[in-house]
Backbone as numpy.savetxt, mean C-alpha at the origin, in Angstrom:
# Nx Ny Nz CAx CAy CAz Cx Cy Cz
8.73 -10.38 -8.67 8.36 -9.02 -8.29 9.02 -8.65 -6.97
9.51 -7.42 -6.89 10.13 -6.93 -5.66 9.12 -6.05 -4.93
8.89 -6.37 -3.66 7.86 -5.68 -2.87 8.52 -4.94 -1.71
8.38 -3.61 -1.71 8.96 -2.74 -0.69 7.82 -2.12 0.11
7.70 -2.51 1.38 6.70 -1.92 2.26 7.31 -0.72 2.97
6.61 0.41 2.92 7.08 1.62 3.57 5.96 2.16 4.45
6.31 2.56 5.68 5.29 3.06 6.60 5.90 4.07 7.56
5.04 4.91 8.12 5.42 5.81 9.20 4.53 5.50 10.40
5.16 5.28 11.55 4.41 4.92 12.76 4.85 5.80 13.92
4.00 5.87 14.92 4.35 6.54 16.16 5.31 5.65 16.97
5.82 6.19 18.07 6.70 5.40 18.93 6.03 4.11 19.39
4.71 4.16 19.60 3.98 2.97 20.04 3.42 2.16 18.87
3.93 2.40 17.65 3.62 1.53 16.52 2.30 1.76 15.83
1.69 2.92 16.02 0.39 3.20 15.41 0.55 3.95 14.09
-0.26 3.55 13.10 -0.28 4.23 11.81 -1.11 5.51 11.85
-2.15 5.51 12.66 -3.01 6.69 12.82 -3.78 6.52 14.12
-4.70 7.43 14.39 -5.46 7.38 15.64 -6.61 6.38 15.54
-7.31 6.21 16.66 -8.45 5.29 16.69 -9.56 5.75 15.75
-9.56 7.03 15.39 -10.53 7.54 14.42 -10.14 7.20 12.98
-8.93 6.65 12.82 -8.40 6.26 11.50 -8.33 7.46 10.55
-8.03 8.60 11.14 -7.80 9.81 10.36 -6.30 9.97 10.14
-5.94 10.62 9.06 -4.53 10.80 8.73 -3.84 11.64 9.80
-2.71 11.13 10.31 -1.91 11.83 11.31 -0.54 12.11 10.69
-0.06 13.35 10.83 1.25 13.70 10.29 2.32 13.21 11.27
2.98 12.10 10.91 3.96 11.48 11.78 5.38 11.91 11.42
5.68 12.00 10.15 7.03 12.37 9.71 7.05 13.81 9.20
8.24 14.26 8.78 8.40 15.64 8.34 8.85 15.74 6.90
9.36 16.92 6.54 9.67 17.22 5.14 10.72 16.28 4.56
11.76 15.97 5.34 12.82 15.11 4.81 12.30 13.71 4.50
11.43 13.19 5.38 10.90 11.85 5.12 9.90 11.88 3.97
9.10 12.94 3.86 8.19 13.06 2.72 8.96 13.02 1.40
10.11 13.70 1.37 10.93 13.69 0.16 11.49 12.30 -0.11
11.91 11.61 0.95 12.41 10.23 0.78 11.32 9.34 0.20
10.10 9.45 0.74 9.00 8.63 0.24 8.74 8.92 -1.23
8.82 10.18 -1.63 8.61 10.54 -3.03 9.70 9.91 -3.91
10.93 9.85 -3.43 12.01 9.19 -4.18 11.74 7.70 -4.34
11.25 7.07 -3.28 10.95 5.64 -3.35 9.81 5.39 -4.33
8.80 6.25 -4.30 7.71 6.14 -5.27 8.23 6.26 -6.69
9.12 7.22 -6.91 9.63 7.46 -8.26 10.38 6.24 -8.80
10.96 5.44 -7.93 11.71 4.26 -8.36 10.81 3.06 -8.60
9.56 3.13 -8.16 8.65 1.99 -8.25 7.87 1.98 -9.56
7.43 0.80 -9.95 6.51 0.68 -11.09 5.07 0.89 -10.66
4.78 0.63 -9.37 3.41 0.78 -8.88 3.44 1.04 -7.38
2.42 1.75 -6.91 2.22 2.02 -5.48 0.93 1.34 -5.06
0.98 0.54 -3.99 -0.18 -0.25 -3.57 -0.66 0.19 -2.20
-1.99 0.28 -2.06 -2.63 0.49 -0.76 -3.86 -0.42 -0.67
-4.37 -0.57 0.54 -5.64 -1.26 0.72 -6.79 -0.30 0.58
-7.97 -0.84 0.37 -9.14 0.02 0.15 -9.46 0.85 1.38
-9.12 0.37 2.57 -9.36 1.15 3.78 -8.63 2.47 3.75
-7.41 2.48 3.19 -6.65 3.71 3.05 -7.34 4.66 2.07
-7.88 4.11 1.00 -8.59 4.93 0.02 -9.83 5.55 0.65
-10.57 4.78 1.42 -11.80 5.29 2.03 -11.51 6.32 3.11
-10.41 6.13 3.84 -10.10 7.05 4.94 -9.42 8.33 4.48
-8.50 8.21 3.51 -7.63 9.35 3.17 -7.84 9.91 1.77
-8.50 9.16 0.88 -8.64 9.55 -0.53 -7.30 10.02 -1.10
-6.26 9.16 -1.04 -4.94 9.59 -1.51 -4.87 9.69 -3.02
-3.90 10.49 -3.50 -3.69 10.63 -4.93 -2.64 9.64 -5.43
-1.60 9.40 -4.61 -0.54 8.43 -4.88 0.24 8.74 -6.16
0.45 10.02 -6.41 1.31 10.44 -7.52 2.55 11.13 -6.95
3.52 11.40 -7.80 4.76 12.02 -7.36 4.55 13.50 -7.04
5.25 13.96 -6.02 5.15 15.36 -5.63 6.07 16.25 -6.47
7.24 15.73 -6.83 8.24 16.54 -7.52 8.14 16.36 -9.03
7.94 17.47 -9.73 7.82 17.44 -11.20 9.10 16.91 -11.84
10.26 17.24 -11.27 11.53 16.78 -11.83 11.58 15.25 -11.89
11.00 14.61 -10.91 11.01 13.14 -10.90 10.09 12.57 -11.97
8.97 13.23 -12.20 8.09 12.80 -13.30 8.79 12.96 -14.64
9.47 14.08 -14.81 10.19 14.33 -16.06 11.28 13.28 -16.28
12.00 12.95 -15.23 13.06 11.96 -15.36 12.51 10.59 -15.73
11.37 10.22 -15.16 10.74 8.94 -15.53 10.37 8.94 -17.02
9.80 10.05 -17.48 9.43 10.14 -18.89 10.65 10.05 -19.80
11.74 10.67 -19.40 12.97 10.60 -20.18 13.50 9.17 -20.25
13.21 8.39 -19.20 13.66 6.99 -19.17 12.67 6.04 -19.84
11.66 6.61 -20.51 10.69 5.78 -21.21 9.64 5.15 -20.32
9.44 5.71 -19.14 8.45 5.20 -18.20 7.30 6.19 -18.08
6.14 5.77 -17.59 5.05 6.72 -17.33 5.50 7.77 -16.32
4.93 8.96 -16.38 5.32 10.02 -15.47 5.10 9.68 -14.01
4.06 8.94 -13.71 3.77 8.47 -12.36 3.71 6.95 -12.33
4.07 6.34 -11.20 3.87 4.90 -11.08 2.39 4.56 -11.18
2.09 3.34 -11.57 0.71 2.87 -11.53 0.24 2.83 -10.08
-1.06 2.88 -9.89 -1.65 2.79 -8.55 -2.43 1.49 -8.45
-2.29 0.81 -7.31 -2.92 -0.49 -7.11 -3.68 -0.45 -5.79
-4.93 -0.92 -5.82 -5.74 -0.97 -4.61 -6.21 -2.40 -4.38
-5.88 -2.96 -3.21 -6.42 -4.26 -2.81 -7.83 -4.01 -2.30
-8.82 -4.42 -3.06 -10.21 -4.03 -2.81 -11.13 -5.20 -3.14
-11.14 -6.20 -2.30 -11.82 -7.45 -2.61 -13.27 -7.26 -3.02
-13.98 -6.34 -2.36 -15.42 -6.18 -2.60 -15.75 -4.94 -3.43
-14.74 -4.37 -4.06 -14.93 -3.22 -4.97 -15.63 -2.07 -4.27
-15.07 -1.64 -3.14 -15.65 -0.54 -2.37 -15.05 0.82 -2.72
-14.07 0.85 -3.61 -13.47 2.13 -4.00 -14.54 3.05 -4.60
-14.66 4.28 -4.11 -15.64 5.21 -4.69 -15.29 5.54 -6.15
-16.29 5.69 -6.97 -16.04 5.98 -8.38 -15.46 7.38 -8.59
-15.54 8.25 -7.57 -14.95 9.58 -7.68 -13.66 9.70 -6.87
-13.05 8.58 -6.50 -11.80 8.62 -5.74 -10.70 9.28 -6.57
-9.79 9.97 -5.90 -8.72 10.69 -6.60 -7.80 9.73 -7.37
-7.69 8.50 -6.91 -6.80 7.57 -7.60 -7.36 7.11 -8.95
-8.59 7.51 -9.26 -9.18 7.11 -10.54 -9.09 8.22 -11.58
-8.28 9.25 -11.31 -8.10 10.28 -12.33 -7.16 9.75 -13.41
-6.83 10.59 -14.37 -6.02 10.14 -15.50 -4.53 10.41 -15.33
-4.09 10.66 -14.09 -2.68 10.93 -13.84 -1.82 9.66 -13.93
-2.44 8.51 -13.75 -1.71 7.24 -13.82 -2.72 6.11 -13.95
-2.25 4.96 -14.41 -3.10 3.77 -14.46 -3.42 3.29 -13.06
-4.66 2.87 -12.83 -5.06 2.36 -11.53 -5.63 0.96 -11.68
-5.03 0.01 -10.94 -5.50 -1.37 -10.93 -6.25 -1.64 -9.63
-7.42 -2.25 -9.72 -8.16 -2.69 -8.55 -8.07 -4.21 -8.46
-7.54 -4.72 -7.35 -7.44 -6.16 -7.13 -8.70 -6.60 -6.40
-9.54 -7.37 -7.06 -10.82 -7.77 -6.50 -10.93 -9.28 -6.45
-11.92 -9.75 -5.70 -12.18 -11.19 -5.60 -13.56 -11.50 -6.16
-13.96 -12.75 -6.05 -15.28 -13.15 -6.52 -16.40 -12.52 -5.70
-16.04 -11.94 -4.54 -17.05 -11.31 -3.69 -17.50 -9.95 -4.24
-16.78 -9.41 -5.22 -17.12 -8.09 -5.76 -18.40 -8.14 -6.59
-19.23 -7.12 -6.42 -20.48 -7.02 -7.18 -20.19 -6.64 -8.63
-20.70 -7.39 -9.60 -20.43 -7.10 -11.02 -20.83 -5.70 -11.44
-21.94 -5.19 -10.92 -22.35 -3.84 -11.28 -21.36 -2.79 -10.77
-20.82 -3.02 -9.56 -19.80 -2.12 -9.03 -18.56 -2.16 -9.92
-18.19 -3.35 -10.38 -17.01 -3.46 -11.23 -17.20 -2.71 -12.54
-18.39 -2.81 -13.11 -18.67 -2.08 -14.35 -18.56 -0.57 -14.12
-19.10 -0.10 -12.99 -19.04 1.33 -12.69 -17.60 1.80 -12.49
-16.79 0.97 -11.84 -15.40 1.34 -11.62 -14.59 1.31 -12.91
-14.90 0.36 -13.78 -14.24 0.35 -15.10 -14.60 1.63 -15.86
-15.86 2.02 -15.80 -16.29 3.25 -16.48 -15.58 4.48 -15.90
-15.23 4.40 -14.61 -14.54 5.51 -13.96 -13.05 5.52 -14.25
-12.56 4.48 -14.93 -11.16 4.47 -15.33 -10.30 3.39 -14.72
-10.85 2.52 -13.88 -10.06 1.49 -13.23 -9.81 0.29 -14.14
-8.63 -0.31 -13.99 -8.32 -1.59 -14.59 -8.57 -2.65 -13.52
-9.54 -3.53 -13.74 -9.92 -4.51 -12.73 -9.12 -5.80 -12.91
-8.49 -6.24 -11.82 -7.76 -7.51 -11.81 -8.51 -8.45 -10.89
-9.21 -9.43 -11.47 -9.98 -10.40 -10.69 -9.08 -11.55 -10.28
-9.04 -11.83 -8.96 -8.12 -12.85 -8.46 -8.82 -14.13 -8.04
-10.13 -14.18 -8.15 -10.82 -15.43 -7.85 -11.02 -15.66 -6.38
-10.20 -16.54 -5.79 -10.46 -17.06 -4.45 -10.01 -16.20 -3.32
-9.75 -16.87 -2.17 -9.52 -16.12 -0.94 -8.26 -16.56 -0.22
-7.32 -17.24 -0.90 -6.15 -17.74 -0.20 -4.93 -16.90 -0.54
-4.70 -15.86 0.22 -3.49 -15.11 -0.07 -3.48 -13.72 0.49
-4.57 -13.21 0.97 -4.50 -11.89 1.57 -5.83 -11.21 1.60
-5.92 -10.20 2.42 -7.12 -9.41 2.51 -6.83 -8.00 2.10
-7.85 -7.16 2.12 -7.56 -5.77 1.81 -7.72 -4.93 3.06
-7.17 -3.76 3.03 -7.04 -2.92 4.20 -8.40 -2.69 4.85
-8.51 -3.03 6.13 -9.75 -2.81 6.85 -10.72 -3.96 6.78
-10.35 -5.06 6.17 -11.25 -6.21 6.08 -10.55 -7.43 6.66
-11.21 -8.06 7.66 -10.61 -9.20 8.34 -11.23 -10.53 7.96
-12.31 -10.50 7.21 -13.05 -11.72 6.93 -12.27 -12.72 6.10
-12.56 -14.02 6.29 -11.89 -15.06 5.54 -12.51 -15.27 4.17
-13.74 -14.83 3.97 -14.44 -15.11 2.72 -14.17 -14.01 1.69
-13.88 -14.43 0.48 -13.77 -13.50 -0.61 -12.59 -12.57 -0.55
-11.47 -13.02 0.02 -10.31 -12.14 0.11 -9.51 -12.18 -1.19
-8.79 -11.09 -1.43 -7.94 -11.01 -2.61 -6.81 -12.03 -2.51
-6.57 -12.76 -3.58 -5.43 -13.67 -3.67 -4.25 -12.84 -4.17
-3.42 -12.40 -3.23 -2.34 -11.47 -3.59 -1.32 -12.10 -4.51
-1.02 -13.36 -4.33 -0.05 -14.02 -5.22 -0.55 -14.02 -6.66
-1.80 -14.40 -6.85 -2.37 -14.40 -8.20 -2.41 -12.99 -8.77
-2.76 -12.03 -7.92 -2.83 -10.64 -8.38 -1.46 -10.13 -8.80
-0.44 -10.45 -8.04 0.91 -10.00 -8.38 1.41 -10.66 -9.65
1.04 -11.91 -9.86 1.41 -12.57 -11.12 0.80 -11.82 -12.31
-0.44 -11.38 -12.14 -1.10 -10.64 -13.22 -0.44 -9.28 -13.43
-0.09 -8.62 -12.34 0.58 -7.33 -12.46 1.94 -7.46 -13.14
2.64 -8.54 -12.85 3.92 -8.78 -13.53 3.73 -8.93 -15.03
2.62 -9.55 -15.43 2.34 -9.68 -16.86 2.06 -8.31 -17.49
1.68 -7.35 -16.66 1.45 -5.98 -17.13 2.74 -5.16 -17.12
3.85 -5.79 -16.75 5.14 -5.11 -16.75 5.54 -4.48 -15.43
4.80 -4.75 -14.37 5.11 -4.20 -13.06 6.07 -5.15 -12.34
7.26 -4.67 -12.06 8.29 -5.51 -11.43 8.66 -5.04 -10.02
8.40 -3.79 -9.71 8.73 -3.25 -8.39 7.52 -2.52 -7.82
7.07 -2.95 -6.63 5.88 -2.39 -6.00 6.26 -1.77 -4.67
5.81 -0.54 -4.46 5.93 0.11 -3.17 4.57 0.02 -2.47
4.56 -0.47 -1.24 3.32 -0.62 -0.47 3.27 0.46 0.59
2.16 1.22 0.62 2.03 2.33 1.56 0.92 2.11 2.58
0.49 0.87 2.79 -0.49 0.61 3.85 -1.84 0.21 3.30
-2.74 -0.02 4.24 -2.56 0.11 5.69 -2.20 -1.23 6.34
-2.49 -1.30 7.65 -2.05 -2.43 8.45 -2.59 -3.77 8.01
-3.82 -3.82 7.50 -4.39 -5.10 7.07 -3.64 -5.66 5.86
-3.43 -4.81 4.86 -2.78 -5.31 3.65 -1.30 -5.61 3.92
-0.65 -4.85 4.81 0.74 -5.15 5.15 0.83 -6.51 5.84
-0.06 -6.78 6.78 -0.07 -8.11 7.41 -0.28 -9.20 6.37
-1.22 -8.98 5.46 -1.53 -9.99 4.45 -0.31 -10.28 3.57
0.46 -9.25 3.25 1.66 -9.45 2.44 2.71 -10.25 3.19
2.89 -9.96 4.48 3.82 -10.77 5.28 3.31 -12.20 5.42
2.01 -12.35 5.60 1.41 -13.68 5.73 1.65 -14.51 4.48
1.60 -13.85 3.32 1.78 -14.55 2.05 3.25 -14.69 1.67
4.16 -14.14 2.49 5.58 -14.25 2.19 6.01 -13.44 0.99
5.38 -12.28 0.78 5.63 -11.50 -0.43 6.49 -10.26 -0.20
6.89 -9.98 1.03 7.63 -8.77 1.33 9.13 -9.01 1.17
9.80 -8.13 0.43 11.26 -8.20 0.26 11.99 -7.17 1.11
11.38 -6.02 1.32 12.04 -4.92 2.03 11.00 -4.16 2.84
11.40 -3.71 4.03 10.52 -2.91 4.89 11.30 -1.71 5.39
10.75 -0.51 5.19 11.29 0.69 5.81 10.20 1.30 6.68
10.59 1.66 7.91 9.64 2.20 8.87 10.21 3.48 9.46
9.52 4.58 9.26 9.88 5.83 9.93 9.14 5.85 11.26
9.89 5.99 12.36 9.30 6.06 13.70 9.35 7.50 14.16
8.19 8.13 14.25 8.10 9.53 14.66 8.11 9.68 16.16
8.41 10.88 16.63 8.55 11.15 18.06 7.22 11.61 18.66
6.23 10.74 18.61 4.94 11.02 19.23 4.29 9.71 19.65
3.38 9.80 20.58 2.60 8.65 21.04 1.16 8.88 20.65
0.54 7.88 20.02 -0.87 7.98 19.60 -1.77 7.20 20.54
-1.42 5.95 20.83 -2.21 5.15 21.75 -3.55 4.71 21.18
-4.28 3.96 21.99 -5.60 3.48 21.59 -5.58 2.05 21.13
-6.32 1.19 21.84 -6.33 -0.23 21.46 -6.98 -0.44 20.10
-7.80 0.51 19.67 -8.44 0.38 18.37 -7.72 1.08 17.25
-6.59 1.70 17.55 -5.84 2.41 16.51 -5.07 1.41 15.64
-5.00 1.62 14.33 -4.33 0.66 13.44 -2.82 0.65 13.68
-2.24 -0.54 13.56 -0.81 -0.71 13.73 -0.16 -1.07 12.39
1.15 -1.21 12.40 1.89 -1.51 11.18 1.38 -2.77 10.50
1.08 -3.79 11.29 0.58 -5.06 10.73 -0.59 -5.53 11.58
-1.80 -5.35 11.07 -3.00 -5.76 11.79 -3.41 -7.17 11.39
-4.57 -7.34 10.81 -4.99 -8.68 10.41 -5.16 -9.59 11.61
-5.07 -10.89 11.38 -5.28 -11.86 12.46 -4.07 -11.96 13.38
-2.90 -11.60 12.87 -1.69 -11.70 13.67 -1.09 -13.09 13.66
0.19 -13.16 13.93 0.90 -14.44 13.97 0.94 -14.95 15.41
0.87 -16.27 15.57 1.02 -16.90 16.89 2.29 -17.74 16.95
2.85 -18.05 15.78 4.14 -18.72 15.68 4.68 -18.46 14.27
5.87 -18.98 13.99 6.49 -18.74 12.68 6.48 -17.25 12.32
6.90 -16.44 13.28 6.91 -14.99 13.07 7.92 -14.63 11.97
7.53 -13.79 11.02 8.50 -13.37 9.99 9.70 -12.69 10.64
10.88 -13.10 10.26 12.11 -12.52 10.80 12.71 -11.56 9.79
13.24 -10.45 10.30 13.78 -9.39 9.46 15.25 -9.17 9.79
16.00 -8.72 8.80 17.40 -8.33 9.01 17.49 -6.81 8.98
17.94 -6.22 10.08 18.10 -4.77 10.15 19.33 -4.37 9.33
19.12 -3.54 8.31 20.21 -3.16 7.41 20.69 -1.73 7.60
19.85 -0.86 8.19 20.28 0.53 8.35 19.40 1.23 9.38
20.01 2.19 10.09 19.30 3.06 11.02 19.74 4.49 10.71
18.79 5.39 10.48 19.12 6.76 10.08 18.26 7.76 10.83
18.89 8.77 11.41 18.15 9.86 12.04 17.57 10.74 10.94
16.27 11.02 10.99 15.62 11.79 9.93 14.53 12.64 10.57
14.48 13.92 10.19 13.53 14.85 10.83 13.67 14.71 12.35
12.56 14.51 13.04 12.61 14.35 14.50 12.36 12.90 14.89
12.76 11.98 14.01 12.54 10.57 14.27 13.68 9.73 13.72
13.39 8.47 13.47 14.42 7.55 13.00 13.83 6.66 11.92
14.64 6.38 10.89 14.22 5.51 9.80 14.92 4.16 9.97
14.14 3.10 10.06 14.66 1.74 10.19 14.45 1.01 8.88
15.52 0.37 8.39 15.46 -0.36 7.11 15.72 -1.84 7.38
14.89 -2.69 6.78 15.00 -4.13 6.97 14.92 -4.85 5.62
15.52 -6.03 5.56 15.30 -6.98 4.48 14.72 -8.25 5.06
14.00 -9.01 4.26 13.38 -10.24 4.76 14.14 -11.45 4.25
């Protein structure tokens, strides 16, 4: 599986403010680029913290791109994937509509009744068992974390070969920790957010050694910021 992490951060590396509310960091050109990257993916992944904070739809903005996917024998929108160890996704979340398939990656910590309710709401539940491989967005605990490697193996069996990751900081850190990231693109906007409690590109426990090293492959001026492209 090919994993492409994409994010927009402020100059000081923040994904949003300390209130964890959505902040408009990039502009129209970058929004269009993100939509193109989504259109090329088989699935778009976020952590449950992103779902709870932003209630994203995670579908394509441009109808032409949906039509082109259908012409190529693919679903009109990529599948949506939520790393949600404890099944906290609301049953009325926008990602559970019928615009695309939605997979919830859960662990043994998830309540069975919640899983039944989410299945009834339209989710495909992927149970990953243990806790060695990653957490979900906004959760730092060691117990009951999603096993991202096992989850990705299951997604591959469903035909998903290319995943675009759109945050947040906890799940991005977990993917780097598990060695699952192939590509990283970061749009750096021309603003400062600040705040020691504001989420960053990679939160989680953080590395103290063996820091993941990246190869810078491209730098592009876009909108009022800069797009940095890396390979791992």
